[in-house]
N, C-alpha and C positions, 0 to 999 in steps of 0.2 A: 547503468541504473542499479540502484540498490533499493531493496524493499525489506521492511520488517512486516511480516504477516502475523496477525494475532487472531486466533479463533475466539470469537466472542459470543456471549449470550445477549449482549447489547452494547452499543457504542453511540456516542454523539459528539458533535462539534458545536461549541458555543463561541460566538464572536460578539464582543461588547455586551455581554449579558443576555444575548438572544441566541436560542438554539437555531443553528443554520440547517443542520441535518442530523438524522439519527437512523439507526437500524436496530433490528432484533438479531436473531441468530444469524451468524455469518462471519465475514472477514473484515477486520480493520486493517487497511494497508497503508503504511507510512512509506512514501515514495521520495527517494532522493535522485535527482538528475544531475549528471556531470557533463562536462564540456564535450566529450566525444561520444555521447549517446546518440543513437540513430533509430530510424524506424525498425531496423533489424532487432535492436534491443527490445523495443516495444512488442514486436510480434512474438519473439521467443518468450518474453516474460509473461505476457498476458495469456499465452497458450499454457504455460507452466502453471500459472495461478489457477486458471479455470479448471484444470485437470488434477490439481493437487489434492490427494486423498488424505485429508486430516480430520474428517468428521466420522464419528462412530457409526458402525452398522448395528444391526440388531444383536449381534454377539459382543458388542463393546469394542470392536476392533476398528482402528482408524483405516477405513476402507472406502469412504465416500467423499466426493468432491462437493464444493459449494453448489455446483449445478445439480448434483444428485439429491441434495436435501432441499433444493429450492431456497437457498440461503440468500441473504442480502450482503451487499458490499459497500463499504465507505472507504474512499481514498483521500488521504491527507498528504499534501506536499510537505517535505521535511528536508531542507538543504543540509541540516546538521548531520545527516547520515554520511556525508562526505567529509566530516571533520578529520583533520590530521593533527594528532597530538604527540608526534615524535619529539618535537623540540619544545621545551618549556611547558608551561601550564595553561597557556591560552590557545585554544584550538584555532587552526587555520582552515579556512573554507575555500582555498584557492581552486580545488577541483570541482566545487559545486558550480553548476551552470548559472549564468546571469539570467535574470527574468526574461529578457528579450529572446533568449534561446530556450529556456526551460518551460515557459508557459505554453508555447505551442506543442511541445512534446508531452507535457502533462495532460493537455486537452486531448491529444491523440491517444495517449495511454488510456484515459477514461473511456473514450469512444470505442476503442478496440476491445477493451475489457467488456463493455456492454454488448458488443457483437459476439464475443466469445461465449458469454454466459447467457445471453438472451434476456438480460435484466437491466433495469435502470440502476446505475451506480451513483450513490450519493457522494458528495465531496465536501471538503472544507473550502477555504478561499485562499488561493495562492497568495503568499506574501503577507497574509493577515496574522495578527497575534491571536492564536486560537487556544481555547481550553478543550482538550480532548479527554473525554471520559469514556471508560470502557470497563466491562467485566470480562476478563480473560478467562475463557472456559477451558479447563484442563489442569493447569495452564498449558496452552500450546502456542509457541512462538517460533516462527521460521524466518531465517535470514537468507535472502537470495541476492547475489550480485551477478549481473549479466557478464561481467568481465572474468568470472570464475565459475564456468559452467561444468562443474565436476559431477 
């Protein structure tokens, strides 16, 4: 699994001109699922995200988690995070999981993240053409890949 995590002051997902979901201060998480992802990836990643200290404390130091600030979370599926651009100019998405495998993992990821944070997690719509709007606060953007747990 790969995620792009952005610390936001607000974010929303619009589908067909209608806002599906939106949050205030918190995290926008773009989630890419690949063919060999498992529950172990979900457990490790949701734990890491819920404890990730990227919000400022009273001294202006990134020392607080999304749980600490009672922040909100929105998760958007994004298979293009597994794009391979080694050959040519057209990305290959061969490593991105097919919907029949990815959708259950996406749903498990959201559910586990809700349990880890104790908050309802907003979502986009898997497979839909979405407009994602955000105000990146900081800016703070973190990339995490469960296959590279450095």
